[in-house]
C-alpha positions as CSV (number, residue, x, y, z in Angstrom):
1,M,17.1,36.5,-0.9
2,N,20.4,38.1,-2.0
3,P,20.5,38.1,-5.9
4,E,24.2,39.0,-6.0
5,A,25.1,36.1,-3.7
6,F,22.9,33.8,-5.7
7,F,24.6,34.6,-9.0
8,D,28.0,34.5,-7.4
9,V,27.3,30.9,-6.2
10,L,26.0,29.9,-9.6
11,T,29.1,31.3,-11.3
12,R,31.4,29.4,-8.9
13,R,29.5,26.2,-9.4
14,A,29.5,26.6,-13.2
15,E,33.2,27.2,-13.2
16,A,33.7,24.0,-11.2
17,D,31.2,21.9,-13.3
18,T,30.2,22.7,-16.8
19,R,27.0,20.6,-16.3
20,V,25.6,23.4,-14.2
21,V,25.1,25.7,-17.2
22,A,23.8,23.0,-19.5
23,T,21.3,21.8,-16.8
24,L,20.1,25.4,-16.2
25,R,19.6,25.8,-19.9
26,R,17.6,22.6,-20.1
27,S,15.4,23.7,-17.3
28,L,13.9,26.4,-19.6
29,G,12.1,23.6,-21.4
30,E,10.0,23.0,-18.3
31,S,7.8,25.2,-16.1
32,P,10.1,27.2,-13.8
33,G,10.9,25.3,-10.6
34,T,9.9,21.9,-11.9
35,Y,13.1,20.5,-13.3
36,P,14.6,18.4,-10.5
37,P,18.3,18.4,-11.7
38,C,18.3,22.2,-10.8
39,F,17.0,21.8,-7.3
40,P,20.4,21.3,-5.5
41,W,21.7,24.7,-6.9
42,I,18.6,26.8,-6.5
43,E,16.6,25.5,-3.5
44,P,19.1,26.7,-1.0
45,F,18.2,30.2,-2.2
46,A,14.6,29.8,-3.2
47,G,13.3,27.2,-0.8
48,Q,11.9,29.7,1.7
49,L,10.1,31.8,-1.0
50,G,6.5,31.7,-2.1
51,D,5.6,29.8,-5.2
52,R,5.7,32.8,-7.5
53,S,9.0,34.1,-6.3
54,R,10.5,30.6,-6.3
55,S,9.5,30.2,-9.9
56,I,11.1,33.5,-10.8
57,V,14.4,32.5,-9.2
58,Y,14.3,29.3,-11.3
59,L,13.5,31.3,-14.4
60,A,16.3,33.8,-13.8
61,A,18.8,30.9,-13.3
62,G,17.7,29.2,-16.5
63,L,18.0,32.5,-18.4
64,W,21.4,33.1,-16.9
65,G,22.5,29.6,-18.1
66,L,21.2,30.5,-21.6
67,A,23.3,33.6,-21.8
68,Q,26.6,32.1,-20.4
69,R,29.7,31.9,-22.6
70,R,28.3,34.5,-25.0
71,E,28.4,37.6,-22.7
72,S,31.1,40.2,-22.8
73,G,31.7,43.7,-21.6
74,A,30.3,45.6,-18.6
75,P,26.9,44.3,-17.5
76,V,23.9,46.5,-18.4
77,S,20.2,46.3,-17.6
78,L,17.8,44.5,-19.9
79,P,16.1,47.7,-21.1
80,E,19.5,49.3,-22.0
81,A,20.7,46.2,-23.8
82,L,17.5,46.0,-25.9
83,Y,17.7,49.7,-26.7
84,R,21.3,49.3,-27.9
85,I,20.3,46.4,-30.1
86,G,17.5,48.3,-31.5
87,Q,19.8,51.2,-32.4
88,R,22.4,48.8,-34.0
89,R,19.8,47.1,-36.1
90,E,17.8,50.3,-36.8
91,S,14.6,48.2,-36.4
92,G,11.3,49.1,-34.8
93,S,10.7,45.4,-34.0
94,I,13.0,45.6,-31.0
95,E,10.9,48.4,-29.5
96,R,7.7,46.5,-30.3
97,R,9.1,43.4,-28.5
98,F,10.1,45.6,-25.6
99,V,6.6,47.0,-25.3
100,A,5.1,43.5,-25.4
101,L,7.6,42.4,-22.7
102,L,6.5,45.3,-20.5
103,D,2.9,44.2,-20.8
104,A,3.7,40.5,-20.2
105,D,2.5,38.5,-17.2
106,G,2.6,34.8,-16.2
107,D,3.6,32.3,-18.9
108,E,3.9,35.1,-21.5
109,L,6.6,36.8,-19.3
110,V,8.6,33.5,-19.3
111,W,8.4,33.2,-23.1
112,R,9.1,36.9,-23.8
113,L,12.0,37.0,-21.4
114,R,13.6,34.0,-22.9
115,H,13.5,35.6,-26.4
116,A,14.8,38.9,-25.1
117,V,17.7,37.2,-23.3
118,Q,18.5,35.1,-26.4
119,L,18.6,38.2,-28.4
120,V,20.8,40.1,-25.9
121,A,23.2,37.0,-25.7
122,S,23.4,36.7,-29.5
123,E,24.7,40.3,-29.5
124,G,27.3,39.5,-26.9
125,L,26.0,42.0,-24.3
126,A,26.3,41.1,-20.6
127,L,23.3,41.6,-18.4
128,N,23.2,42.7,-14.8
129,W,21.7,39.4,-13.5
130,P,21.2,40.4,-9.9
131,R,19.3,43.5,-11.0
132,L,17.2,41.5,-13.4
133,L,16.3,39.0,-10.7
134,S,15.4,41.8,-8.3
135,D,13.2,43.4,-10.9
136,L,11.5,40.1,-11.8
137,L,10.7,39.5,-8.1
138,A,8.8,42.8,-8.1
139,W,7.3,42.4,-11.6
140,H,3.8,41.4,-10.5
141,Y,3.2,44.3,-8.1
142,P,0.0,46.1,-9.0
143,E,1.8,49.5,-9.2
144,R,3.9,48.1,-12.1
145,R,6.9,50.1,-10.8
146,V,9.5,47.8,-12.5
147,Q,7.8,48.2,-15.9
148,Q,7.6,52.0,-15.4
149,R,11.3,52.2,-14.5
150,W,12.2,49.9,-17.5
151,A,10.2,52.2,-19.8
152,R,11.9,55.3,-18.5
153,E,15.3,53.7,-18.8
154,Y,14.6,52.5,-22.4
155,W,13.1,55.7,-23.7
156,R,15.5,57.9,-21.8
157,H,18.1,57.0,-24.4
158,A,15.8,58.0,-27.2
159,T,15.1,61.3,-25.5
160,D,18.9,61.9,-25.0
161,E,19.4,61.3,-28.7
162,G,16.4,63.4,-29.6
163,A,17.8,66.3,-27.5
164,D,21.2,66.0,-29.2
165,A,19.4,66.1,-32.6
166,G,17.2,69.0,-31.5
167,A,20.3,70.9,-30.3
168,Q,21.8,70.4,-33.8
169,T,18.6,71.6,-35.4
170,D,18.4,74.6,-33.2
171,T,22.0,75.5,-34.1
172,T,21.3,75.1,-37.8
173,E,18.1,77.2,-37.6
174,Q,19.9,79.9,-35.7
175,E,22.7,79.9,-38.3
176,G,20.2,80.1,-41.1
177,T,18.4,83.0,-39.4
178,T,21.7,84.8,-38.9
179,A,22.7,84.2,-42.5
180,Y,19.2,85.3,-43.7
181,G,19.5,88.4,-41.5
182,A,22.9,89.1,-42.9
183,D,21.7,88.8,-46.5
184,R,19.2,91.6,-46.0
């Protein structure tokens, strides 16, 4: 399955018919892959996949529909979007939600992703949908590589900011030492 082609087709269909987005949004009220009005748009891409992967494609399409018309700017990954929101709001609750998302599986993943995408969309951030779908298709691997990469991506920003603050502290301490040495 080609995630970029999938979202390109969804975008073209949504531009031609506004019911596509509304139908995909409504599909989130059902278990992924069980809402028949979505079948014509998704089955051509997901029909050859196993049950788990097929459900994930339906989930990603529903989440995409949920975020449409509210996104703007260059697309970013979900971990980066959540990190940005956490910094804007200066709230630890975003980080706690992100940790819970990393630990989610099955039905809990569906619920947590829906809330995360609603939050990102409410802030007007655009997501990289093909990457999100690719990541979700590999979510259940026992090595948890996607979750590890998301964690590195999310906390890399915190490390970058910490390094910047540390550099400022080091400069201040050096200046203080120099001034102290000069006072003697």
